C-alpha positions, 0 to 999 in steps of 0.5 A, a space after each residue: 302730220 307724220 307720213 306713213 313711213 314715219 308712222 310705221 317707224 314710230 310704231 316699230 320703235 314702240 313695239 320693240 321697246 315693249 318687247 324688250 320690257 317684256 324680256 326684262 320682266 321675265 328675268 329673275 336672276 342676274 345670269 338671265 339679265 346678263 344673257 339678255 344683255 348679250 342677246 341685245 348687244 349682238 342684235 345692236 352690233 348686227 344692226 350697225 353692219 
């Protein structure tokens, strides 16, 4: 049985995936997709630091 920290981490990952999926669904052009890609690249790079 997962502990509280694992449960919170699991829920946070699921929530993030849903948020990303919703962002992707809103893209209607290649430019919007590329802008969204840049946004998430910046966020991922910030997470590394």
